[in-house]
LUMPA-784244 format. One record per atom (N, C-alpha, C): residue number from 1; residue in one letter; atom name; x negated, y, z negated. Coordinates in Angstrom, 2 decimals, always signed. Each point is the difference from the previous one (the first is absolute). Last residue first. Example, Ala and Ser with C-alpha at 12.3 -4.5 7.8 and 13.67 -1.06 7.14 Angstrom:
+-----+------+------+---------+---------+---------+
! pos ! code ! site !      px !      py !      pz !
+-----+------+------+---------+---------+---------+
!   2 !    S !    N !  -12.85 !   -2.25 !   -7.08 !
!   2 !    S !   CA !   -0.82 !   +1.19 !   -0.06 !
!   2 !    S !    C !   +0.77 !   +1.09 !   -0.73 !
!   1 !    A !    N !   -0.29 !   -5.72 !   +0.07 !
!   1 !    A !   CA !   +0.89 !   +1.19 !   +0.00 !
!   1 !    A !    C !   -0.90 !   +1.20 !   +0.00 !
+-----+------+------+---------+---------+---------+
//
This chain:
+-----+------+------+---------+---------+---------+
! pos ! code ! site !      px !      py !      pz !
+-----+------+------+---------+---------+---------+
! 112 !    P !    N !  +39.95 !  -37.12 !  -24.31 !
! 112 !    P !   CA !   +1.20 !   -0.29 !   -0.80 !
! 112 !    P !    C !   +1.17 !   -0.46 !   +0.86 !
! 111 !    D !    N !   -5.44 !   -0.84 !   +0.89 !
! 111 !    D !   CA !   +1.08 !   +0.92 !   +0.35 !
! 111 !    D !    C !   +1.24 !   -0.36 !   -0.80 !
! 110 !    I !    N !   -5.07 !   -0.80 !   -1.68 !
! 110 !    I !   CA !   +1.13 !   -0.70 !   +0.59 !
! 110 !    I !    C !   +1.08 !   +1.02 !   +0.31 !
! 109 !    F !    N !   -5.68 !   -0.29 !   -1.01 !
! 109 !    F !   CA !   +1.21 !   +0.79 !   -0.03 !
! 109 !    F !    C !   +1.09 !   -0.75 !   +0.74 !
! 108 !    N !    N !   -4.73 !   -1.46 !   -2.73 !
! 108 !    N !   CA !   +0.83 !   -0.17 !   +1.19 !
! 108 !    N !    C !   +1.27 !   +0.80 !   -0.17 !
! 107 !    V !    N !   -5.27 !   +0.04 !   -2.11 !
! 107 !    V !   CA !   +1.40 !   +0.31 !   -0.26 !
! 107 !    V !    C !   +0.76 !   -0.13 !   +1.32 !
! 106 !    V !    N !   -4.95 !   -1.68 !   -2.47 !
! 106 !    V !   CA !   +0.74 !   +0.21 !   +1.24 !
! 106 !    V !    C !   +1.46 !   +0.20 !   -0.37 !
! 105 !    E !    N !   -4.94 !   +0.75 !   -2.68 !
! 105 !    E !   CA !   +1.35 !   -0.53 !   -0.08 !
! 105 !    E !    C !   +0.74 !   +0.35 !   +1.28 !
! 104 !    V !    N !   -5.43 !   -0.78 !   -1.36 !
! 104 !    V !   CA !   +0.99 !   +0.88 !   +0.62 !
! 104 !    V !    C !   +1.35 !   -0.68 !   -0.04 !
! 103 !    D !    N !   -4.68 !   -1.32 !   -1.50 !
! 103 !    D !   CA !   +1.09 !   +0.15 !   -0.95 !
! 103 !    D !    C !   +1.07 !   +0.94 !   +0.55 !
! 102 !    H !    N !   -4.25 !   -1.03 !   +2.15 !
! 102 !    H !   CA !   +0.87 !   -1.17 !   +0.06 !
! 102 !    H !    C !   +1.17 !   +0.10 !   -0.96 !
! 101 !    D !    N !   -3.05 !   +3.70 !   +2.83 !
! 101 !    D !   CA !   +0.33 !   -0.36 !   -1.37 !
! 101 !    D !    C !   +1.00 !   -1.15 !   +0.05 !
! 100 !    L !    N !   -3.84 !   +1.29 !   +3.76 !
! 100 !    L !   CA !   +1.42 !   +0.00 !   -0.33 !
! 100 !    L !    C !   +0.19 !   -0.45 !   -1.44 !
!  99 !    E !    N !   -4.09 !   +2.41 !   +2.98 !
!  99 !    E !   CA !   +0.25 !   -1.00 !   -1.03 !
!  99 !    E !    C !   +1.47 !   +0.10 !   -0.41 !
!  98 !    A !    N !   -2.47 !   +1.27 !   +4.78 !
!  98 !    A !   CA !   +0.78 !   +0.50 !   -1.12 !
!  98 !    A !    C !   +0.25 !   -1.15 !   -0.97 !
!  97 !    K !    N !   -4.26 !   +0.72 !   +3.48 !
!  97 !    K !   CA !   +1.22 !   -0.77 !   -0.27 !
!  97 !    K !    C !   +0.70 !   +0.58 !   -1.22 !
!  96 !    F !    N !   -3.20 !   +2.51 !   +3.62 !
!  96 !    F !   CA !   +0.04 !   -0.41 !   -1.40 !
!  96 !    F !    C !   +1.32 !   -0.70 !   -0.24 !
!  95 !    Y !    N !   -3.43 !   +1.53 !   +4.35 !
!  95 !    Y !   CA !   +1.32 !   -0.48 !   -0.42 !
!  95 !    Y !    C !   -0.11 !   -0.48 !   -1.44 !
!  94 !    P !    N !   -2.99 !   +3.77 !   +3.21 !
!  94 !    P !   CA !   +0.07 !   -1.21 !   -0.83 !
!  94 !    P !    C !   +1.43 !   -0.33 !   -0.40 !
!  93 !    K !    N !   -1.01 !   +2.40 !   +4.68 !
!  93 !    K !   CA !   -0.09 !   +0.39 !   -1.41 !
!  93 !    K !    C !   +0.15 !   -1.25 !   -0.83 !
!  92 !    L !    N !   -1.01 !   +1.77 !   +5.60 !
!  92 !    L !   CA !   +0.22 !   -0.97 !   -1.07 !
!  92 !    L !    C !   -0.01 !   +0.66 !   -1.36 !
!  91 !    R !    N !   -1.06 !   +1.87 !   +4.49 !
!  91 !    R !   CA !   +1.43 !   -0.32 !   -0.04 !
!  91 !    R !    C !   +0.35 !   -0.96 !   -1.13 !
!  90 !    H !    N !   -4.48 !   +1.39 !   +1.08 !
!  90 !    H !   CA !   +0.71 !   +1.20 !   -0.44 !
!  90 !    H !    C !   +1.51 !   -0.24 !   -0.09 !
!  89 !    G !    N !   -3.17 !   -3.29 !   +1.69 !
!  89 !    G !   CA !   +0.11 !   +0.05 !   -1.45 !
!  89 !    G !    C !   +0.72 !   +1.23 !   -0.53 !
!  88 !    N !    N !   +0.87 !   -2.54 !   +4.80 !
!  88 !    N !   CA !   -0.88 !   +1.02 !   -0.55 !
!  88 !    N !    C !   +0.23 !   +0.09 !   -1.51 !
!  87 !    V !    N !   +0.93 !   -4.66 !   +2.65 !
!  87 !    V !   CA !   +0.55 !   +1.34 !   -0.20 !
!  87 !    V !    C !   -1.08 !   +0.93 !   -0.53 !
!  86 !    T !    N !   +1.13 !   -5.35 !   +2.37 !
!  86 !    T !   CA !   -0.97 !   +0.99 !   -0.46 !
!  86 !    T !    C !   +0.65 !   +1.36 !   -0.09 !
!  85 !    F !    N !   +1.85 !   -5.43 !   -0.49 !
!  85 !    F !   CA !   -0.07 !   +1.17 !   +0.86 !
!  85 !    F !    C !   -0.91 !   +1.02 !   -0.65 !
!  84 !    T !    N !   +2.00 !   -5.63 !   -0.31 !
!  84 !    T !   CA !   -0.85 !   +1.09 !   -0.44 !
!  84 !    T !    C !   +0.02 !   +1.12 !   +1.01 !
!  83 !    S !    N !   +3.47 !   -4.40 !   -1.73 !
!  83 !    S !   CA !   -0.74 !   +0.69 !   +1.06 !
!  83 !    S !    C !   -0.83 !   +1.13 !   -0.60 !
!  82 !    G !    N !   +3.10 !   -2.87 !   -2.51 !
!  82 !    G !   CA !   -1.31 !   -0.58 !   +0.24 !
!  82 !    G !    C !   -0.81 !   +0.68 !   +1.09 !
!  81 !    N !    N !   +4.41 !   +1.18 !   -2.10 !
!  81 !    N !   CA !   +0.16 !   -1.14 !   +0.90 !
!  81 !    N !    C !   -1.34 !   -0.63 !   +0.39 !
!  80 !    S !    N !   +0.30 !   +3.90 !   -2.81 !
!  80 !    S !   CA !   +0.62 !   -1.12 !   -0.71 !
!  80 !    S !    C !   +0.19 !   -1.22 !   +0.90 !
!  79 !    A !    N !   -4.08 !   +3.35 !   +1.08 !
!  79 !    A !   CA !   +1.44 !   +0.15 !   -0.18 !
!  79 !    A !    C !   +0.57 !   -1.24 !   -0.68 !
!  78 !    L !    N !   -5.02 !   +2.44 !   -0.01 !
!  78 !    L !   CA !   +0.67 !   -1.28 !   +0.17 !
!  78 !    L !    C !   +1.48 !   +0.19 !   -0.30 !
!  77 !    L !    N !   -4.26 !   +3.50 !   +1.72 !
!  77 !    L !   CA !   +1.03 !   -0.37 !   -0.96 !
!  77 !    L !    C !   +0.63 !   -1.33 !   +0.37 !
!  76 !    E !    N !   -4.73 !   +3.13 !   +0.74 !
!  76 !    E !   CA !   +0.81 !   -1.04 !   +0.62 !
!  76 !    E !    C !   +0.96 !   -0.51 !   -1.05 !
!  75 !    Y !    N !   -2.60 !   +4.99 !   +0.65 !
!  75 !    Y !   CA !   +0.23 !   -1.20 !   -0.80 !
!  75 !    Y !    C !   +0.85 !   -0.97 !   +0.80 !
!  74 !    T !    N !   -3.43 !   +4.80 !   +0.53 !
!  74 !    T !   CA !   +1.07 !   -0.87 !   +0.47 !
!  74 !    T !    C !   +0.06 !   -1.26 !   -0.85 !
!  73 !    V !    N !   -3.21 !   +3.89 !   -0.02 !
!  73 !    V !   CA !   +1.20 !   +0.16 !   -0.82 !
!  73 !    V !    C !   +1.16 !   -0.86 !   +0.50 !
!  72 !    N !    N !   -5.12 !   -1.49 !   +0.83 !
!  72 !    N !   CA !   +0.55 !   +1.35 !   +0.00 !
!  72 !    N !    C !   +1.30 !   -0.01 !   -0.79 !
!  71 !    W !    N !   -2.29 !   -4.01 !   +0.36 !
!  71 !    W !   CA !   -1.02 !   +0.94 !   -0.45 !
!  71 !    W !    C !   +0.49 !   +1.43 !   +0.03 !
!  70 !    N !    N !   +3.65 !   -3.88 !   -0.72 !
!  70 !    N !   CA !   -1.08 !   +0.21 !   +0.95 !
!  70 !    N !    C !   -0.94 !   +1.08 !   -0.50 !
!  69 !    S !    N !   +3.38 !   -3.75 !   -2.50 !
!  69 !    S !   CA !   -0.28 !   +1.43 !   +0.16 !
!  69 !    S !    C !   -1.21 !   +0.15 !   +0.91 !
!  68 !    K !    N !   +4.13 !   -3.93 !   -0.86 !
!  68 !    K !   CA !   -1.41 !   +0.30 !   +0.24 !
!  68 !    K !    C !   -0.15 !   +1.51 !   +0.12 !
!  67 !    H !    N !   +4.08 !   -1.96 !   -1.55 !
!  67 !    H !   CA !   -0.69 !   -1.23 !   +0.40 !
!  67 !    H !    C !   -1.50 !   +0.25 !   +0.16 !
!  66 !    V !    N !   +4.32 !   +2.25 !   -2.88 !
!  66 !    V !   CA !   -1.20 !   +0.33 !   +0.77 !
!  66 !    V !    C !   -0.75 !   -1.31 !   +0.27 !
!  65 !    V !    N !   +5.38 !   +0.39 !   -0.70 !
!  65 !    V !   CA !   -1.24 !   -0.39 !   -0.68 !
!  65 !    V !    C !   -1.17 !   +0.34 !   +0.91 !
!  64 !    Y !    N !   +5.22 !   +2.21 !   -0.62 !
!  64 !    Y !   CA !   -0.87 !   -0.82 !   +0.82 !
!  64 !    Y !    C !   -1.26 !   -0.30 !   -0.81 !
!  63 !    P !    N !   +5.46 !   +1.67 !   -1.27 !
!  63 !    P !   CA !   -1.46 !   +0.04 !   -0.13 !
!  63 !    P !    C !   -0.68 !   -0.95 !   +0.98 !
!  62 !    G !    N !   +3.20 !   +3.16 !   +1.74 !
!  62 !    G !   CA !   -0.91 !   -0.96 !   -0.59 !
!  62 !    G !    C !   +0.61 !   -0.67 !   -1.19 !
!  61 !    R !    N !   +0.42 !   +5.09 !   +2.61 !
!  61 !    R !   CA !   +0.37 !   -1.38 !   +0.25 !
!  61 !    R !    C !   -0.99 !   -0.93 !   -0.70 !
!  60 !    W !    N !   +1.89 !   +5.47 !   -0.06 !
!  60 !    W !   CA !   -1.08 !   -0.92 !   -0.39 !
!  60 !    W !    C !   +0.51 !   -1.42 !   +0.13 !
!  59 !    R !    N !   +2.65 !   +4.01 !   +0.61 !
!  59 !    R !   CA !   -0.77 !   -0.31 !   +1.20 !
!  59 !    R !    C !   -1.16 !   -0.94 !   -0.30 !
!  58 !    S !    N !   +5.15 !   +0.80 !   -2.37 !
!  58 !    S !   CA !   -1.45 !   +0.11 !   -0.14 !
!  58 !    S !    C !   -0.70 !   -0.37 !   +1.30 !
!  57 !    Q !    N !   +5.01 !   +2.19 !   -0.63 !
!  57 !    Q !   CA !   -0.68 !   -1.27 !   +0.22 !
!  57 !    Q !    C !   -1.51 !   +0.21 !   -0.06 !
!  56 !    L !    N !   +3.56 !   +3.37 !   -0.26 !
!  56 !    L !   CA !   -0.56 !   -0.47 !   -1.26 !
!  56 !    L !    C !   -0.73 !   -1.33 !   +0.14 !
!  55 !    K !    N !   +2.15 !   +2.11 !   +3.75 !
!  55 !    K !   CA !   -0.82 !   +1.03 !   -0.63 !
!  55 !    K !    C !   -0.73 !   -0.54 !   -1.23 !
!  54 !    G !    N !   +1.35 !   -3.17 !   +4.18 !
!  54 !    G !   CA !   +0.57 !   +0.59 !   -1.19 !
!  54 !    G !    C !   -0.94 !   +1.00 !   -0.65 !
!  53 !    S !    N !   -0.10 !   -0.79 !   +5.31 !
!  53 !    S !   CA !   -0.35 !   -0.77 !   -1.19 !
!  53 !    S !    C !   +0.56 !   +0.71 !   -1.23 !
!  52 !    F !    N !   +0.34 !   +0.89 !   +5.05 !
!  52 !    F !   CA !   +1.05 !   -0.05 !   -1.01 !
!  52 !    F !    C !   -0.37 !   -0.88 !   -1.18 !
!  51 !    L !    N !   -3.12 !   +1.01 !   +3.61 !
!  51 !    L !   CA !   +0.93 !   +1.12 !   +0.07 !
!  51 !    L !    C !   +1.02 !   -0.02 !   -1.13 !
!  50 !    R !    N !   -5.18 !   -1.72 !   +0.04 !
!  50 !    R !   CA !   +1.34 !   -0.57 !   +0.13 !
!  50 !    R !    C !   +0.98 !   +1.16 !   -0.05 !
!  49 !    L !    N !   -5.65 !   -1.05 !   +0.60 !
!  49 !    L !   CA !   +1.08 !   +0.98 !   +0.02 !
!  49 !    L !    C !   +1.32 !   -0.73 !   +0.21 !
!  48 !    K !    N !   -4.58 !   -1.97 !   -2.44 !
!  48 !    K !   CA !   +0.79 !   +0.01 !   +1.23 !
!  48 !    K !    C !   +1.15 !   +0.99 !   -0.11 !
!  47 !    S !    N !   -3.54 !   -1.35 !   -3.31 !
!  47 !    S !   CA !   +0.07 !   +1.34 !   +0.56 !
!  47 !    S !    C !   +0.83 !   +0.07 !   +1.28 !
!  46 !    D !    N !   -0.95 !   -2.92 !   -4.77 !
!  46 !    D !   CA !   +0.61 !   -0.22 !   +1.31 !
!  46 !    D !    C !   +0.26 !   +1.37 !   +0.63 !
!  45 !    Y !    N !   -3.55 !   -2.03 !   -3.93 !
!  45 !    Y !   CA !   +0.86 !   +1.11 !   +0.39 !
!  45 !    Y !    C !   +0.50 !   -0.23 !   +1.42 !
!  44 !    L !    N !   -1.49 !   -3.76 !   -3.80 !
!  44 !    L !   CA !   -0.38 !   +0.60 !   +1.28 !
!  44 !    L !    C !   +1.00 !   +1.09 !   +0.35 !
!  43 !    L !    N !   -2.02 !   -2.68 !   -4.74 !
!  43 !    L !   CA !   +1.17 !   +0.42 !   +0.76 !
!  43 !    L !    C !   -0.48 !   +0.74 !   +1.23 !
!  42 !    V !    N !   -2.56 !   -4.05 !   -3.14 !
!  42 !    V !   CA !   +0.12 !   +1.39 !   +0.42 !
!  42 !    V !    C !   +1.35 !   +0.22 !   +0.67 !
!  41 !    E !    N !   -3.40 !   -3.66 !   -3.20 !
!  41 !    E !   CA !   +1.30 !   +0.23 !   +0.64 !
!  41 !    E !    C !   +0.16 !   +1.49 !   +0.26 !
!  40 !    H !    N !   -4.64 !   -3.23 !   -0.41 !
!  40 !    H !   CA !   +0.82 !   +1.09 !   -0.54 !
!  40 !    H !    C !   +1.31 !   +0.09 !   +0.76 !
!  39 !    G !    N !   -3.52 !   -3.05 !   +1.30 !
!  39 !    G !   CA !   +0.86 !   -0.50 !   -1.08 !
!  39 !    G !    C !   +0.86 !   +1.08 !   -0.62 !
!  38 !    P !    N !   -4.60 !   +1.33 !   +2.35 !
!  38 !    P !   CA !   +0.86 !   -1.14 !   +0.37 !
!  38 !    P !    C !   +0.73 !   -0.55 !   -1.21 !
!  37 !    K !    N !   -1.19 !   +5.09 !   -0.35 !
!  37 !    K !   CA !   -0.79 !   -1.22 !   +0.18 !
!  37 !    K !    C !   +0.93 !   -1.13 !   +0.39 !
!  36 !    F !    N !   -0.07 !   +5.79 !   +0.21 !
!  36 !    F !   CA !   +0.72 !   -1.24 !   -0.26 !
!  36 !    F !    C !   -0.90 !   -1.18 !   +0.30 !
!  35 !    E !    N !   -0.12 !   +5.64 !   -1.03 !
!  35 !    E !   CA !   -0.77 !   -1.14 !   +0.44 !
!  35 !    E !    C !   +0.73 !   -1.26 !   -0.42 !
!  34 !    K !    N !   +0.40 !   +5.74 !   +0.42 !
!  34 !    K !   CA !   +0.75 !   -1.23 !   -0.19 !
!  34 !    K !    C !   -0.83 !   -1.13 !   +0.57 !
!  33 !    T !    N !   -1.18 !   +5.18 !   -2.07 !
!  33 !    T !   CA !   -0.17 !   -0.99 !   +1.05 !
!  33 !    T !    C !   +0.79 !   -1.25 !   -0.36 !
!  32 !    R !    N !   +0.93 !   +5.29 !   -1.28 !
!  32 !    R !   CA !   -0.36 !   -1.30 !   -0.55 !
!  32 !    R !    C !   -0.14 !   -0.99 !   +1.15 !
!  31 !    I !    N !   -0.14 !   +5.69 !   -0.79 !
!  31 !    I !   CA !   +0.25 !   -1.13 !   +0.89 !
!  31 !    I !    C !   -0.49 !   -1.28 !   -0.66 !
!  30 !    S !    N !   -0.54 !   +4.50 !   -1.81 !
!  30 !    S !   CA !   +1.30 !   -0.60 !   -0.29 !
!  30 !    S !    C !   +0.31 !   -1.21 !   +0.88 !
!  29 !    L !    N !   -4.02 !   +2.69 !   +0.43 !
!  29 !    L !   CA !   +0.00 !   -0.60 !   -1.34 !
!  29 !    L !    C !   +1.31 !   -0.73 !   -0.29 !
!  28 !    D !    N !   -0.61 !   +2.53 !   +4.01 !
!  28 !    D !   CA !   -0.68 !   -1.29 !   +0.06 !
!  28 !    D !    C !   -0.06 !   -0.68 !   -1.37 !
!  27 !    H !    N !   +1.77 !   +4.42 !   +0.38 !
!  27 !    H !   CA !   +0.88 !   -0.98 !   +0.64 !
!  27 !    H !    C !   -0.62 !   -1.39 !   +0.01 !
!  26 !    F !    N !   -2.60 !   +3.61 !   -1.56 !
!  26 !    F !   CA !   +1.10 !   -0.27 !   -0.94 !
!  26 !    F !    C !   +0.94 !   -1.07 !   +0.57 !
!  25 !    K !    N !   -3.46 !   +1.53 !   +2.79 !
!  25 !    K !   CA !   -0.57 !   -0.75 !   -1.11 !
!  25 !    K !    C !   +1.09 !   -0.37 !   -1.02 !
!  24 !    K !    N !   +1.22 !   +2.78 !   +3.60 !
!  24 !    K !   CA !   -0.27 !   -1.37 !   +0.46 !
!  24 !    K !    C !   -0.56 !   -0.85 !   -1.14 !
!  23 !    A !    N !   +0.64 !   +4.56 !   -0.82 !
!  23 !    A !   CA !   +1.30 !   -0.66 !   +0.14 !
!  23 !    A !    C !   -0.19 !   -1.44 !   +0.44 !
!  22 !    R !    N !   -3.84 !   +2.73 !   -0.22 !
!  22 !    R !   CA !   +0.51 !   -0.30 !   -1.34 !
!  22 !    R !    C !   +1.34 !   -0.75 !   +0.07 !
!  21 !    E !    N !   -1.88 !   +1.49 !   +4.06 !
!  21 !    E !   CA !   -0.85 !   -1.04 !   -0.60 !
!  21 !    E !    C !   +0.50 !   -0.39 !   -1.38 !
!  20 !    K !    N !   +2.11 !   +3.60 !   +2.19 !
!  20 !    K !   CA !   +0.34 !   -1.27 !   +0.63 !
!  20 !    K !    C !   -0.84 !   -1.14 !   -0.57 !
!  19 !    Y !    N !   -0.96 !   +4.41 !   -1.45 !
!  19 !    Y !   CA !   +1.31 !   -0.44 !   -0.49 !
!  19 !    Y !    C !   +0.37 !   -1.36 !   +0.58 !
!  18 !    I !    N !   -3.90 !   +2.05 !   +1.62 !
!  18 !    I !   CA !   -0.19 !   -0.44 !   -1.39 !
!  18 !    I !    C !   +1.31 !   -0.52 !   -0.58 !
!  17 !    R !    N !   +0.16 !   +1.93 !   +4.27 !
!  17 !    R !   CA !   -0.73 !   -1.25 !   +0.05 !
!  17 !    R !    C !   -0.19 !   -0.58 !   -1.40 !
!  16 !    S !    N !   +1.88 !   +4.30 !   +0.40 !
!  16 !    S !   CA !   +0.94 !   -1.01 !   +0.47 !
!  16 !    S !    C !   -0.67 !   -1.37 !   +0.04 !
!  15 !    S !    N !   -2.66 !   +3.70 !   -1.00 !
!  15 !    S !   CA !   +0.86 !   -0.33 !   -1.15 !
!  15 !    S !    C !   +1.05 !   -1.04 !   +0.40 !
!  14 !    E !    N !   -2.85 !   +1.54 !   +3.42 !
!  14 !    E !   CA !   -0.77 !   -0.73 !   -1.01 !
!  14 !    E !    C !   +0.88 !   -0.38 !   -1.19 !
!  13 !    Y !    N !   +1.84 !   +2.73 !   +3.38 !
!  13 !    Y !   CA !   -0.26 !   -1.33 !   +0.52 !
!  13 !    Y !    C !   -0.71 !   -0.86 !   -1.04 !
!  12 !    A !    N !   +0.66 !   +4.52 !   -0.98 !
!  12 !    A !   CA !   +1.28 !   -0.72 !   -0.05 !
!  12 !    A !    C !   -0.18 !   -1.44 !   +0.50 !
!  11 !    E !    N !   -3.71 !   +2.85 !   +0.31 !
!  11 !    E !   CA !   +0.29 !   -0.30 !   -1.40 !
!  11 !    E !    C !   +1.30 !   -0.78 !   -0.14 !
!  10 !    N !    N !   -1.15 !   +1.54 !   +4.29 !
!  10 !    N !   CA !   -0.92 !   -1.06 !   -0.42 !
!  10 !    N !    C !   +0.23 !   -0.39 !   -1.46 !
!   9 !    R !    N !   +2.44 !   +3.63 !   +1.73 !
!   9 !    R !   CA !   +0.43 !   -1.23 !   +0.65 !
!   9 !    R !    C !   -0.89 !   -1.16 !   -0.44 !
!   8 !    W !    N !   -1.19 !   +4.26 !   -1.45 !
!   8 !    W !   CA !   +1.23 !   -0.44 !   -0.67 !
!   8 !    W !    C !   +0.49 !   -1.33 !   +0.58 !
!   7 !    E !    N !   -3.67 !   +2.07 !   +2.11 !
!   7 !    E !   CA !   -0.38 !   -0.49 !   -1.32 !
!   7 !    E !    C !   +1.22 !   -0.52 !   -0.75 !
!   6 !    D !    N !   +0.71 !   +2.04 !   +4.17 !
!   6 !    D !   CA !   -0.66 !   -1.30 !   +0.17 !
!   6 !    D !    C !   -0.41 !   -0.58 !   -1.34 !
!   5 !    L !    N !   +1.76 !   +4.31 !   +0.01 !
!   5 !    L !   CA !   +1.05 !   -0.96 !   +0.32 !
!   5 !    L !    C !   -0.59 !   -1.40 !   +0.19 !
!   4 !    E !    N !   -2.98 !   +3.54 !   -0.63 !
!   4 !    E !   CA !   +0.72 !   -0.27 !   -1.24 !
!   4 !    E !    C !   +1.11 !   -1.02 !   +0.24 !
!   3 !    T !    N !   -2.39 !   +1.56 !   +3.71 !
!   3 !    T !   CA !   -0.83 !   -0.91 !   -0.79 !
!   3 !    T !    C !   +0.66 !   -0.33 !   -1.33 !
!   2 !    L !    N !   +2.00 !   +3.15 !   +2.87 !
!   2 !    L !   CA !   +0.15 !   -1.36 !   +0.51 !
!   2 !    L !    C !   -0.85 !   -0.99 !   -0.79 !
!   1 !    M !    N !   -0.41 !   +4.54 !   -1.08 !
!   1 !    M !   CA !   +1.33 !   -0.45 !   -0.34 !
!   1 !    M !    C !   +0.24 !   -1.43 !   +0.49 !
+-----+------+------+---------+---------+---------+
//
């Protein structure tokens, strides 16, 4: 009877291992690598804890320009004032400029 329990436990362990391998393989397929080259514009995630920051305020700051990419996942960014600083690449995302339509009509409201 104890040997049957050991066999069931071993089978459960093996099926759990197979399931975890398949789940990891599926998860790894959905991961996209982010690679930035010097000159790319990026947004930086601001992870500082603020007690009373606005709920709808975006935590993405920037745009910054990639000045240099290091051999690992760190990047050196160039701020608008000319200073450079190093950040982890996981805190960056590409910045896409919004194309503004120049045929926009401006309406001014006047109080009666």
